[in-house]
TORKOL-4160 file (C-alpha; in steps of 0.2 Angstrom, whole numbers, padded with zeros to 4 digits, m for minus):
386
<pt num="1" X="0061" Y="0012" Z="0205"/>
<pt num="2" X="0073" Y="0025" Z="0199"/>
<pt num="3" X="0092" Y="0021" Z="0197"/>
<pt num="4" X="0106" Y="0033" Z="0197"/>
<pt num="5" X="0121" Y="0026" Z="0187"/>
<pt num="6" X="0139" Y="0032" Z="0186"/>
<pt num="7" X="0151" Y="0026" Z="0172"/>
<pt num="8" X="0136" Y="0023" Z="0161"/>
<pt num="9" X="0147" Y="0025" Z="0145"/>
<pt num="10" X="0161" Y="0014" Z="0151"/>
<pt num="11" X="0165" Y="m0004" Z="0149"/>
<pt num="12" X="0155" Y="m0012" Z="0163"/>
<pt num="13" X="0144" Y="0003" Z="0165"/>
<pt num="14" X="0138" Y="0002" Z="0147"/>
<pt num="15" X="0133" Y="m0016" Z="0150"/>
<pt num="16" X="0124" Y="m0012" Z="0166"/>
<pt num="17" X="0115" Y="0002" Z="0158"/>
<pt num="18" X="0108" Y="m0009" Z="0144"/>
<pt num="19" X="0104" Y="m0023" Z="0156"/>
<pt num="20" X="0095" Y="m0012" Z="0169"/>
<pt num="21" X="0085" Y="m0004" Z="0155"/>
<pt num="22" X="0077" Y="m0021" Z="0151"/>
<pt num="23" X="0070" Y="m0023" Z="0168"/>
<pt num="24" X="0052" Y="m0019" Z="0171"/>
<pt num="25" X="0055" Y="m0014" Z="0189"/>
<pt num="26" X="0065" Y="0001" Z="0183"/>
<pt num="27" X="0056" Y="0017" Z="0179"/>
<pt num="28" X="0070" Y="0029" Z="0175"/>
<pt num="29" X="0089" Y="0027" Z="0174"/>
<pt num="30" X="0098" Y="0044" Z="0178"/>
<pt num="31" X="0115" Y="0042" Z="0169"/>
<pt num="32" X="0130" Y="0053" Z="0175"/>
<pt num="33" X="0139" Y="0058" Z="0159"/>
<pt num="34" X="0153" Y="0070" Z="0155"/>
<pt num="35" X="0147" Y="0080" Z="0141"/>
<pt num="36" X="0146" Y="0098" Z="0134"/>
<pt num="37" X="0127" Y="0098" Z="0134"/>
<pt num="38" X="0112" Y="0086" Z="0136"/>
<pt num="39" X="0111" Y="0083" Z="0118"/>
<pt num="40" X="0129" Y="0078" Z="0117"/>
<pt num="41" X="0126" Y="0067" Z="0133"/>
<pt num="42" X="0111" Y="0059" Z="0124"/>
<pt num="43" X="0122" Y="0055" Z="0109"/>
<pt num="44" X="0135" Y="0046" Z="0120"/>
<pt num="45" X="0122" Y="0036" Z="0129"/>
<pt num="46" X="0113" Y="0031" Z="0112"/>
<pt num="47" X="0129" Y="0025" Z="0105"/>
<pt num="48" X="0130" Y="0013" Z="0120"/>
<pt num="49" X="0114" Y="0005" Z="0114"/>
<pt num="50" X="0117" Y="0006" Z="0095"/>
<pt num="51" X="0133" Y="m0004" Z="0096"/>
<pt num="52" X="0124" Y="m0020" Z="0099"/>
<pt num="53" X="0107" Y="m0015" Z="0092"/>
<pt num="54" X="0099" Y="m0013" Z="0109"/>
<pt num="55" X="0083" Y="m0001" Z="0111"/>
<pt num="56" X="0087" Y="0016" Z="0117"/>
<pt num="57" X="0072" Y="0023" Z="0126"/>
<pt num="58" X="0074" Y="0042" Z="0129"/>
<pt num="59" X="0059" Y="0042" Z="0141"/>
<pt num="60" X="0069" Y="0030" Z="0152"/>
<pt num="61" X="0087" Y="0035" Z="0150"/>
<pt num="62" X="0090" Y="0052" Z="0157"/>
<pt num="63" X="0107" Y="0060" Z="0155"/>
<pt num="64" X="0114" Y="0070" Z="0170"/>
<pt num="65" X="0128" Y="0081" Z="0166"/>
<pt num="66" X="0143" Y="0080" Z="0178"/>
<pt num="67" X="0160" Y="0073" Z="0182"/>
<pt num="68" X="0163" Y="0063" Z="0198"/>
<pt num="69" X="0181" Y="0069" Z="0198"/>
<pt num="70" X="0175" Y="0087" Z="0201"/>
<pt num="71" X="0178" Y="0096" Z="0218"/>
<pt num="72" X="0162" Y="0097" Z="0228"/>
<pt num="73" X="0153" Y="0085" Z="0216"/>
<pt num="74" X="0140" Y="0082" Z="0229"/>
<pt num="75" X="0134" Y="0100" Z="0227"/>
<pt num="76" X="0131" Y="0097" Z="0208"/>
<pt num="77" X="0120" Y="0083" Z="0212"/>
<pt num="78" X="0111" Y="0092" Z="0226"/>
<pt num="79" X="0107" Y="0106" Z="0215"/>
<pt num="80" X="0098" Y="0094" Z="0203"/>
<pt num="81" X="0081" Y="0092" Z="0210"/>
<pt num="82" X="0075" Y="0080" Z="0196"/>
<pt num="83" X="0086" Y="0065" Z="0203"/>
<pt num="84" X="0080" Y="0067" Z="0221"/>
<pt num="85" X="0068" Y="0053" Z="0218"/>
<pt num="86" X="0083" Y="0041" Z="0216"/>
<pt num="87" X="0080" Y="0024" Z="0225"/>
<pt num="88" X="0096" Y="0015" Z="0220"/>
<pt num="89" X="0113" Y="0021" Z="0216"/>
<pt num="90" X="0125" Y="0010" Z="0205"/>
<pt num="91" X="0142" Y="0017" Z="0206"/>
<pt num="92" X="0152" Y="0010" Z="0192"/>
<pt num="93" X="0163" Y="0024" Z="0187"/>
<pt num="94" X="0181" Y="0023" Z="0191"/>
<pt num="95" X="0198" Y="0028" Z="0185"/>
<pt num="96" X="0206" Y="0011" Z="0182"/>
<pt num="97" X="0223" Y="0017" Z="0176"/>
<pt num="98" X="0238" Y="0006" Z="0183"/>
<pt num="99" X="0251" Y="0019" Z="0178"/>
<pt num="100" X="0259" Y="0028" Z="0192"/>
<pt num="101" X="0259" Y="0044" Z="0184"/>
<pt num="102" X="0240" Y="0045" Z="0186"/>
<pt num="103" X="0240" Y="0040" Z="0204"/>
<pt num="104" X="0234" Y="0057" Z="0210"/>
<pt num="105" X="0220" Y="0057" Z="0197"/>
<pt num="106" X="0215" Y="0039" Z="0202"/>
<pt num="107" X="0214" Y="0044" Z="0220"/>
<pt num="108" X="0204" Y="0060" Z="0216"/>
<pt num="109" X="0191" Y="0051" Z="0206"/>
<pt num="110" X="0190" Y="0035" Z="0215"/>
<pt num="111" X="0191" Y="0041" Z="0233"/>
<pt num="112" X="0185" Y="0059" Z="0233"/>
<pt num="113" X="0172" Y="0054" Z="0220"/>
<pt num="114" X="0164" Y="0041" Z="0231"/>
<pt num="115" X="0165" Y="0052" Z="0246"/>
<pt num="116" X="0155" Y="0065" Z="0237"/>
<pt num="117" X="0143" Y="0053" Z="0230"/>
<pt num="118" X="0140" Y="0046" Z="0248"/>
<pt num="119" X="0137" Y="0064" Z="0254"/>
<pt num="120" X="0123" Y="0066" Z="0241"/>
<pt num="121" X="0116" Y="0049" Z="0245"/>
<pt num="122" X="0113" Y="0053" Z="0263"/>
<pt num="123" X="0101" Y="0067" Z="0257"/>
<pt num="124" X="0090" Y="0056" Z="0247"/>
<pt num="125" X="0073" Y="0052" Z="0256"/>
<pt num="126" X="0070" Y="0036" Z="0247"/>
<pt num="127" X="0087" Y="0028" Z="0245"/>
<pt num="128" X="0086" Y="0009" Z="0246"/>
<pt num="129" X="0102" Y="0002" Z="0240"/>
<pt num="130" X="0120" Y="0009" Z="0236"/>
<pt num="131" X="0128" Y="m0003" Z="0224"/>
<pt num="132" X="0147" Y="m0001" Z="0224"/>
<pt num="133" X="0157" Y="m0010" Z="0211"/>
<pt num="134" X="0174" Y="m0013" Z="0218"/>
<pt num="135" X="0187" Y="m0026" Z="0213"/>
<pt num="136" X="0191" Y="m0043" Z="0221"/>
<pt num="137" X="0210" Y="m0039" Z="0220"/>
<pt num="138" X="0209" Y="m0027" Z="0235"/>
<pt num="139" X="0214" Y="m0043" Z="0244"/>
<pt num="140" X="0232" Y="m0037" Z="0241"/>
<pt num="141" X="0248" Y="m0044" Z="0234"/>
<pt num="142" X="0252" Y="m0054" Z="0249"/>
<pt num="143" X="0238" Y="m0066" Z="0245"/>
<pt num="144" X="0245" Y="m0079" Z="0233"/>
<pt num="145" X="0241" Y="m0096" Z="0225"/>
<pt num="146" X="0225" Y="m0099" Z="0234"/>
<pt num="147" X="0206" Y="m0096" Z="0235"/>
<pt num="148" X="0201" Y="m0079" Z="0242"/>
<pt num="149" X="0185" Y="m0077" Z="0252"/>
<pt num="150" X="0174" Y="m0061" Z="0253"/>
<pt num="151" X="0177" Y="m0059" Z="0272"/>
<pt num="152" X="0195" Y="m0057" Z="0270"/>
<pt num="153" X="0193" Y="m0039" Z="0263"/>
<pt num="154" X="0195" Y="m0025" Z="0265"/>
<pt num="155" X="0211" Y="m0026" Z="0275"/>
<pt num="156" X="0220" Y="m0009" Z="0277"/>
<pt num="157" X="0236" Y="m0018" Z="0281"/>
<pt num="158" X="0239" Y="m0026" Z="0264"/>
<pt num="159" X="0250" Y="m0019" Z="0251"/>
<pt num="160" X="0244" Y="m0016" Z="0233"/>
<pt num="161" X="0251" Y="m0019" Z="0216"/>
<pt num="162" X="0243" Y="m0003" Z="0210"/>
<pt num="163" X="0235" Y="0013" Z="0217"/>
<pt num="164" X="0218" Y="0008" Z="0209"/>
<pt num="165" X="0215" Y="m0007" Z="0220"/>
<pt num="166" X="0220" Y="0003" Z="0235"/>
<pt num="167" X="0207" Y="0016" Z="0231"/>
<pt num="168" X="0193" Y="0003" Z="0228"/>
<pt num="169" X="0197" Y="m0004" Z="0245"/>
<pt num="170" X="0196" Y="0014" Z="0253"/>
<pt num="171" X="0179" Y="0016" Z="0244"/>
<pt num="172" X="0172" Y="0000" Z="0253"/>
<pt num="173" X="0179" Y="0007" Z="0270"/>
<pt num="174" X="0170" Y="0024" Z="0267"/>
<pt num="175" X="0154" Y="0016" Z="0263"/>
<pt num="176" X="0155" Y="0006" Z="0279"/>
<pt num="177" X="0158" Y="0022" Z="0289"/>
<pt num="178" X="0143" Y="0031" Z="0282"/>
<pt num="179" X="0129" Y="0020" Z="0276"/>
<pt num="180" X="0121" Y="0005" Z="0286"/>
<pt num="181" X="0125" Y="m0012" Z="0280"/>
<pt num="182" X="0107" Y="m0016" Z="0274"/>
<pt num="183" X="0108" Y="m0001" Z="0262"/>
<pt num="184" X="0124" Y="m0007" Z="0253"/>
<pt num="185" X="0128" Y="m0020" Z="0240"/>
<pt num="186" X="0146" Y="m0022" Z="0237"/>
<pt num="187" X="0151" Y="m0032" Z="0221"/>
<pt num="188" X="0169" Y="m0036" Z="0218"/>
<pt num="189" X="0172" Y="m0042" Z="0200"/>
<pt num="190" X="0189" Y="m0051" Z="0197"/>
<pt num="191" X="0198" Y="m0047" Z="0181"/>
<pt num="192" X="0184" Y="m0042" Z="0168"/>
<pt num="193" X="0191" Y="m0046" Z="0151"/>
<pt num="194" X="0182" Y="m0046" Z="0135"/>
<pt num="195" X="0164" Y="m0052" Z="0131"/>
<pt num="196" X="0158" Y="m0070" Z="0130"/>
<pt num="197" X="0147" Y="m0066" Z="0115"/>
<pt num="198" X="0154" Y="m0066" Z="0098"/>
<pt num="199" X="0154" Y="m0048" Z="0094"/>
<pt num="200" X="0164" Y="m0032" Z="0095"/>
<pt num="201" X="0166" Y="m0028" Z="0113"/>
<pt num="202" X="0160" Y="m0011" Z="0119"/>
<pt num="203" X="0178" Y="m0008" Z="0125"/>
<pt num="204" X="0195" Y="m0016" Z="0124"/>
<pt num="205" X="0199" Y="m0013" Z="0143"/>
<pt num="206" X="0212" Y="m0025" Z="0148"/>
<pt num="207" X="0211" Y="m0035" Z="0132"/>
<pt num="208" X="0225" Y="m0023" Z="0126"/>
<pt num="209" X="0236" Y="m0032" Z="0138"/>
<pt num="210" X="0232" Y="m0049" Z="0129"/>
<pt num="211" X="0236" Y="m0041" Z="0112"/>
<pt num="212" X="0252" Y="m0034" Z="0119"/>
<pt num="213" X="0258" Y="m0051" Z="0124"/>
<pt num="214" X="0251" Y="m0057" Z="0107"/>
<pt num="215" X="0263" Y="m0045" Z="0099"/>
<pt num="216" X="0278" Y="m0049" Z="0110"/>
<pt num="217" X="0276" Y="m0068" Z="0109"/>
<pt num="218" X="0290" Y="m0069" Z="0122"/>
<pt num="219" X="0280" Y="m0067" Z="0138"/>
<pt num="220" X="0289" Y="m0064" Z="0155"/>
<pt num="221" X="0277" Y="m0072" Z="0167"/>
<pt num="222" X="0273" Y="m0089" Z="0174"/>
<pt num="223" X="0261" Y="m0096" Z="0162"/>
<pt num="224" X="0254" Y="m0108" Z="0174"/>
<pt num="225" X="0248" Y="m0096" Z="0188"/>
<pt num="226" X="0230" Y="m0096" Z="0191"/>
<pt num="227" X="0220" Y="m0081" Z="0183"/>
<pt num="228" X="0202" Y="m0077" Z="0189"/>
<pt num="229" X="0194" Y="m0069" Z="0173"/>
<pt num="230" X="0176" Y="m0066" Z="0169"/>
<pt num="231" X="0168" Y="m0058" Z="0153"/>
<pt num="232" X="0159" Y="m0042" Z="0155"/>
<pt num="233" X="0142" Y="m0049" Z="0151"/>
<pt num="234" X="0143" Y="m0061" Z="0165"/>
<pt num="235" X="0149" Y="m0047" Z="0177"/>
<pt num="236" X="0134" Y="m0036" Z="0172"/>
<pt num="237" X="0121" Y="m0050" Z="0173"/>
<pt num="238" X="0127" Y="m0055" Z="0190"/>
<pt num="239" X="0126" Y="m0038" Z="0197"/>
<pt num="240" X="0109" Y="m0034" Z="0190"/>
<pt num="241" X="0103" Y="m0051" Z="0196"/>
<pt num="242" X="0110" Y="m0048" Z="0214"/>
<pt num="243" X="0101" Y="m0031" Z="0214"/>
<pt num="244" X="0084" Y="m0039" Z="0211"/>
<pt num="245" X="0086" Y="m0055" Z="0221"/>
<pt num="246" X="0084" Y="m0058" Z="0239"/>
<pt num="247" X="0102" Y="m0058" Z="0245"/>
<pt num="248" X="0109" Y="m0067" Z="0260"/>
<pt num="249" X="0125" Y="m0056" Z="0260"/>
<pt num="250" X="0130" Y="m0038" Z="0257"/>
<pt num="251" X="0147" Y="m0042" Z="0248"/>
<pt num="252" X="0149" Y="m0054" Z="0233"/>
<pt num="253" X="0164" Y="m0059" Z="0222"/>
<pt num="254" X="0159" Y="m0059" Z="0204"/>
<pt num="255" X="0172" Y="m0071" Z="0198"/>
<pt num="256" X="0176" Y="m0087" Z="0189"/>
<pt num="257" X="0180" Y="m0096" Z="0205"/>
<pt num="258" X="0188" Y="m0113" Z="0207"/>
<pt num="259" X="0178" Y="m0121" Z="0193"/>
<pt num="260" X="0182" Y="m0109" Z="0179"/>
<pt num="261" X="0198" Y="m0100" Z="0182"/>
<pt num="262" X="0211" Y="m0100" Z="0168"/>
<pt num="263" X="0230" Y="m0097" Z="0166"/>
<pt num="264" X="0240" Y="m0086" Z="0155"/>
<pt num="265" X="0246" Y="m0101" Z="0145"/>
<pt num="266" X="0228" Y="m0107" Z="0142"/>
<pt num="267" X="0223" Y="m0090" Z="0136"/>
<pt num="268" X="0238" Y="m0089" Z="0124"/>
<pt num="269" X="0236" Y="m0107" Z="0118"/>
<pt num="270" X="0218" Y="m0102" Z="0114"/>
<pt num="271" X="0222" Y="m0087" Z="0103"/>
<pt num="272" X="0238" Y="m0094" Z="0095"/>
<pt num="273" X="0229" Y="m0103" Z="0080"/>
<pt num="274" X="0222" Y="m0086" Z="0075"/>
<pt num="275" X="0240" Y="m0080" Z="0072"/>
<pt num="276" X="0249" Y="m0094" Z="0063"/>
<pt num="277" X="0262" Y="m0082" Z="0055"/>
<pt num="278" X="0269" Y="m0076" Z="0072"/>
<pt num="279" X="0282" Y="m0085" Z="0082"/>
<pt num="280" X="0276" Y="m0097" Z="0095"/>
<pt num="281" X="0272" Y="m0091" Z="0112"/>
<pt num="282" X="0285" Y="m0094" Z="0125"/>
<pt num="283" X="0284" Y="m0090" Z="0143"/>
<pt num="284" X="0300" Y="m0085" Z="0152"/>
<pt num="285" X="0304" Y="m0079" Z="0170"/>
<pt num="286" X="0297" Y="m0062" Z="0175"/>
<pt num="287" X="0314" Y="m0055" Z="0179"/>
<pt num="288" X="0318" Y="m0056" Z="0161"/>
<pt num="289" X="0307" Y="m0041" Z="0158"/>
<pt num="290" X="0322" Y="m0030" Z="0164"/>
<pt num="291" X="0333" Y="m0038" Z="0150"/>
<pt num="292" X="0319" Y="m0034" Z="0137"/>
<pt num="293" X="0319" Y="m0016" Z="0142"/>
<pt num="294" X="0338" Y="m0015" Z="0141"/>
<pt num="295" X="0338" Y="m0023" Z="0124"/>
<pt num="296" X="0325" Y="m0010" Z="0118"/>
<pt num="297" X="0338" Y="0003" Z="0124"/>
<pt num="298" X="0352" Y="m0006" Z="0115"/>
<pt num="299" X="0361" Y="m0008" Z="0132"/>
<pt num="300" X="0359" Y="m0026" Z="0135"/>
<pt num="301" X="0376" Y="m0035" Z="0140"/>
<pt num="302" X="0382" Y="m0048" Z="0128"/>
<pt num="303" X="0381" Y="m0062" Z="0141"/>
<pt num="304" X="0363" Y="m0059" Z="0145"/>
<pt num="305" X="0351" Y="m0073" Z="0145"/>
<pt num="306" X="0339" Y="m0064" Z="0133"/>
<pt num="307" X="0351" Y="m0068" Z="0118"/>
<pt num="308" X="0346" Y="m0086" Z="0120"/>
<pt num="309" X="0330" Y="m0081" Z="0111"/>
<pt num="310" X="0337" Y="m0074" Z="0094"/>
<pt num="311" X="0320" Y="m0078" Z="0085"/>
<pt num="312" X="0311" Y="m0066" Z="0095"/>
<pt num="313" X="0325" Y="m0053" Z="0095"/>
<pt num="314" X="0324" Y="m0053" Z="0076"/>
<pt num="315" X="0305" Y="m0053" Z="0076"/>
<pt num="316" X="0305" Y="m0038" Z="0087"/>
<pt num="317" X="0317" Y="m0029" Z="0075"/>
<pt num="318" X="0305" Y="m0032" Z="0061"/>
<pt num="319" X="0289" Y="m0026" Z="0069"/>
<pt num="320" X="0295" Y="m0011" Z="0078"/>
<pt num="321" X="0300" Y="0005" Z="0068"/>
<pt num="322" X="0310" Y="0009" Z="0083"/>
<pt num="323" X="0314" Y="m0005" Z="0096"/>
<pt num="324" X="0314" Y="0008" Z="0109"/>
<pt num="325" X="0295" Y="0009" Z="0107"/>
<pt num="326" X="0294" Y="m0008" Z="0116"/>
<pt num="327" X="0299" Y="0000" Z="0132"/>
<pt num="328" X="0282" Y="0009" Z="0132"/>
<pt num="329" X="0273" Y="m0007" Z="0131"/>
<pt num="330" X="0284" Y="m0016" Z="0144"/>
<pt num="331" X="0282" Y="m0002" Z="0157"/>
<pt num="332" X="0263" Y="m0003" Z="0155"/>
<pt num="333" X="0262" Y="m0022" Z="0154"/>
<pt num="334" X="0272" Y="m0024" Z="0170"/>
<pt num="335" X="0258" Y="m0022" Z="0183"/>
<pt num="336" X="0247" Y="m0034" Z="0173"/>
<pt num="337" X="0261" Y="m0047" Z="0174"/>
<pt num="338" X="0262" Y="m0045" Z="0193"/>
<pt num="339" X="0244" Y="m0048" Z="0195"/>
<pt num="340" X="0245" Y="m0063" Z="0183"/>
<pt num="341" X="0258" Y="m0071" Z="0194"/>
<pt num="342" X="0248" Y="m0069" Z="0211"/>
<pt num="343" X="0238" Y="m0085" Z="0208"/>
<pt num="344" X="0223" Y="m0078" Z="0216"/>
<pt num="345" X="0206" Y="m0087" Z="0213"/>
<pt num="346" X="0191" Y="m0078" Z="0221"/>
<pt num="347" X="0177" Y="m0089" Z="0229"/>
<pt num="348" X="0160" Y="m0086" Z="0220"/>
<pt num="349" X="0149" Y="m0098" Z="0230"/>
<pt num="350" X="0139" Y="m0084" Z="0237"/>
<pt num="351" X="0135" Y="m0077" Z="0220"/>
<pt num="352" X="0131" Y="m0094" Z="0213"/>
<pt num="353" X="0120" Y="m0099" Z="0228"/>
<pt num="354" X="0110" Y="m0083" Z="0228"/>
<pt num="355" X="0107" Y="m0080" Z="0210"/>
<pt num="356" X="0106" Y="m0098" Z="0204"/>
<pt num="357" X="0119" Y="m0095" Z="0190"/>
<pt num="358" X="0131" Y="m0107" Z="0183"/>
<pt num="359" X="0149" Y="m0104" Z="0184"/>
<pt num="360" X="0155" Y="m0093" Z="0169"/>
<pt num="361" X="0163" Y="m0100" Z="0154"/>
<pt num="362" X="0182" Y="m0100" Z="0156"/>
<pt num="363" X="0192" Y="m0086" Z="0148"/>
<pt num="364" X="0202" Y="m0097" Z="0137"/>
<pt num="365" X="0186" Y="m0103" Z="0129"/>
<pt num="366" X="0177" Y="m0087" Z="0126"/>
<pt num="367" X="0193" Y="m0077" Z="0122"/>
<pt num="368" X="0197" Y="m0089" Z="0108"/>
<pt num="369" X="0181" Y="m0082" Z="0099"/>
<pt num="370" X="0187" Y="m0064" Z="0103"/>
<pt num="371" X="0204" Y="m0067" Z="0095"/>
<pt num="372" X="0199" Y="m0060" Z="0078"/>
<pt num="373" X="0195" Y="m0043" Z="0087"/>
<pt num="374" X="0213" Y="m0041" Z="0094"/>
<pt num="375" X="0219" Y="m0034" Z="0078"/>
<pt num="376" X="0208" Y="m0019" Z="0081"/>
<pt num="377" X="0217" Y="m0014" Z="0097"/>
<pt num="378" X="0230" Y="0000" Z="0097"/>
<pt num="379" X="0242" Y="m0007" Z="0110"/>
<pt num="380" X="0251" Y="0010" Z="0111"/>
<pt num="381" X="0236" Y="0019" Z="0115"/>
<pt num="382" X="0232" Y="0007" Z="0129"/>
<pt num="383" X="0250" Y="0008" Z="0135"/>
<pt num="384" X="0249" Y="0027" Z="0137"/>
<pt num="385" X="0232" Y="0025" Z="0147"/>
<pt num="386" X="0231" Y="0007" Z="0153"/>
């Protein structure tokens, strides 16, 4: 079979590319890549394989130049006769920014992009499956402190913490409107963070938020709220396994579930031994983030509660050349903190039943092995484009 893969140089997409390339059932993988030339695209794809010593087969991995955010993207695909023999579409590409300043771009890429991809898919004579990689967090911010089932979403009436989750919900709705259920496989990862293997991850997506909290040390979030987090290798293995197994459902959570969820406190406790020279982690009420912003602007009233933590105020003065820089980190971190307080755990019984997989390793266990890589993260780069 021939697979058309979007997001092939991204965090999860890169893992999917490598895992799919190892399957004997796969003949060719057409990889959508933003590049100036086929040579440049091939270099980008080869880098995905080189990072962890995987074998790159140029006969199997075929670059397709294009940008899913382009207007009339479907016409670009239609004009490419080589990819007309596609049997499976795996749509991994997305703009995952949580920043409000990118909301229009997020909608263009994530909603208009899938709409164009669906248009093209309807012209394929041998399409078997359209795999859409969404997110479990489309359940909305009204859902708190409980286990969430697949059938609860998509629900257009819910409210979203960020535009990204709204667009992923809309992607599911568009698929249901245009493709028959038997031709769709919707997979909803929970929070994908890091890699359970002890090596440099392909990307630091979301890990930057952990390093930001590691830098601040005074963390304005409920440390005991449940966090459903999975490593990228588990997410990729699960999706590939579902693609090639006899499925009983068309929608699956790729999640830690009740058996392997974690909390912010467990994660921070796990990485703390790797940074003995820093102040201890302390969790404070989330509203204190506003006082932290005012302190960074030198506008915090003298009676403010934040002054009860002088160790951290002195520490921040020491690590920031300009304490005003802290506002950039706090603004980018805020939506992550909101997700962290929702207490959502995503039921993964469908996944475990149909794949035979065991529950994934809890994040506080595998992230302890990744702590040594946190120092490589540029938190300000992550804050500008979180």
